[in-house]
N, C-alpha and C positions, 0 to 999 in steps of 0.2 A: 688350577683348581677353583679359582674364583669364577671363571666362566661356567664351570660345571655346576656350581652352586646357584648361579643365576638361572641356568636352564632348569635346574631342579625346582627353584622357586616359581618360575613361569609355568612349569608343568603342574605344580600343586595348585596354583591360581586357576589354571585352565580347568582342572578337575572340579574346583569349586564353582566356576562359571557354568560348566556343563551339568551341574547339580549331581555329580557322581558322589561327592561327599555327603550331600543331603540325603540322597537315595539310600546309600549304604547305612547312614545313621538311622533313618526311619525304619528300614527293613531289619536292621540289627536289633533295635528296641522292640519291634514287633515279634521277632523270633524269641527274644529273651522273655517277653511277656507270656507267650504261648508255652514256652518250656517251663517257666516258673509255675504257671497254673497247673500244667499237666503233672509236673513233679510233685506239687503240693497234694493233689488229689491221690496220686499213687502212694506217696509216702504216708499219708494219714491212714489209708487203708492197710498198708503193710505193717505200720506200727501197731494198729489195733489188733491185727492178727498175731503179731509177734508178742504182744503183751500177754497173750493167753499161754504162751510157752514159758516154762520156768527154767531158770539157770542161764548159762551162757549161750545156749543154742538160739534163743530168741534174739539176743543182741547181735550175734554173728549173722543171723539171717537178715536183719535190718541193715547192717553195715554192707553186706554183700549186695543187697538190692539197691541201696543208695549208690554204691560204686558203679553198678551196671547202668543205672539211669544216667549218672554223670558222664560215663564214657559214651553212652548213646548220644547225649547232647553234644559232647565234644567232637564226636564223629561227624555229626551234622555240621558243626562249626567248621571242621576241617574241609568238608566239601564246599561250603559256601565261601570260605576264604580262598580256596583254590579257584573257584569260579570267578570270584572278584579279581584275582590276579590275572586270569586268562582274559577277561573282558577288558581290563585296564590296558594291557599291552597289545591286544589283537589289532587295533586300528590306529595306534598312535603314530607309527612311522609311515605305514602304507597309506593311511588316510591323508596325511599331510603331503606326501609325495604326489598322490593323485590330484588333490585339490590345488597344489602349487604353493600352499602356505609355507612349506619348508624352504622355499627360495628366499623368503624374507629373512631367514636365519642364517643360511649357509653363505649368503653374500657378505656377511660380517666376518671379521677375522676370528672365526671359531672353527676348531677342528671337528671332524666328524665324531671322534671319540668323545669330545666334550658334550656334543648333542646327545649321543646315545647314552652315555653314562649319567648325564644330567637328568634325562627322562627316567632312567632306571632308578636313580636316587630319589626323585620326587615320588614315584610310584611306591618305592620301598617304604618311605615315611608314611604315605597314605595307608598302605597295607598294614603297617605296624599298628597304627591307631585302630583300624578296623578289626584286626585280629585280637588286639587287647580288649576292645569292647566286647566282642563276641565270646571268646574263650574265657577271658577273665570274668565277664559277667555270668557265664554259666557256672564256673567254679564258685563264685561269690554267692550266687543264688542258692546253690546246694548247701553251702556252709551256713548261711543265714537261717535256712529253713530246717536243717537237720543237725547242724553242728559237726558234720562230717568234713574233715580236711584231708584231702589226698596228699600222699607223700610226693616230694620232688615236683611240686606244682610248677615252679619256675622253669625247670628243665623241660617238662612236658609242653608247656605253653610256647617256649622258644622253638621247639621242634615243629609244632603246628605252624608257627609263623614261618619257619624255614621252608616248610612244604609249599605254602602259598607263594613265598619268594621264588622258589624254584620254578613253579608254574608260570609266574609273571616273567621271569627271565627268559624262559623258552618262548613264551608268547611274543615278547619284545624282539627277540632274535629273529623269529620267523617273520615278524612284521616288516623287517627290513628288505625282504625279497619276495614276500607273498602278500596277496590281498587279505583283507580282514576276515572274510569268510573262510578262505583257505587256511589261514592261521588258526582260526577257531577249530576247524575240523582236525588239523594236525594235533593241536594241544589236547583237545578232549579225547582224541583217539589214543594218544600216548597215555593219558591219564587212565582211560578205561583198560588199556593193556596192562598197566601197572597194577590196577585193582584185581584183574583176573589172575595175573601172574602171582600176586601175593596169596590169593586163596588156593591156587594150585600148589604152591610151595607148602602151605600149612596142611592141606589135605595129604600131600605126599609125605610130610613128616609124620602124620598120624599113622599112615599105612606103611611107612618106611620104604617109600618108593623113591629111589635116588634120581630117577629120570625127572619126575615131577619136581623134586627139590631143585635140581639143576635148572629147570625151566624158570622157576620162580627167581632163582639167583640171577640168571642172565637178564631177566626182565627188570629186576631191581638195579642192575648195573646200567641198563639203558636209561631208565627214568626211576629214581628211587623215591617217588612220592608215597607209595604204599608202605615202603620200608620205614620212612620217616614217621608215618602215623603209628605203625606198630611199635616203634621205639618209644614214641610219646606215650602210648597207652601203657607200655611196660613200666615206664618211669612213674 
């Protein structure tokens, strides 16, 4: 276990050296700035219109609008976190194998499982920080500006993180026997298939089409990324 933690620490330091952490931090803050400004403008406009309504209807309309905007922001965060997970794992093993740098590690008394799991652990910690910054910042921005607090926030944010962790795990696994470009193609192809399958299932449920529902279920069993997001949104 000690060797695994050493590999994880080396992986995290390598991400800092390659400015992956800095890039994710800057782009994350940029996203939160744009989202906060956009949310502020829409919220003020919606609040002014709702104030013209009397009774509980105006308050319900504002809360529903705020919830929709927050979920839209979290959906963008989900995609960005999944993309970060795919990019982190796509070239980590294949790139080191091609360049030969992996030889400096495997010559030491370290098992292959320690190397793979150590890299996975380092990226998992990095993704946890990125997901917390993006999704937590989105929820916090909505709460500060509108006072709206979504229910079961912790469960929802953990499911969003779990989705990015799933994508990173698939990417890292494919990177052990595919090139970086091929890994990226496989991961984003599976992610797109999950996205389409989720919508097919929902539309099938509306029209009570059992075949469409089964297609969505099978797709979710192959890669449950869209199912994780839908559960997070439900929470």
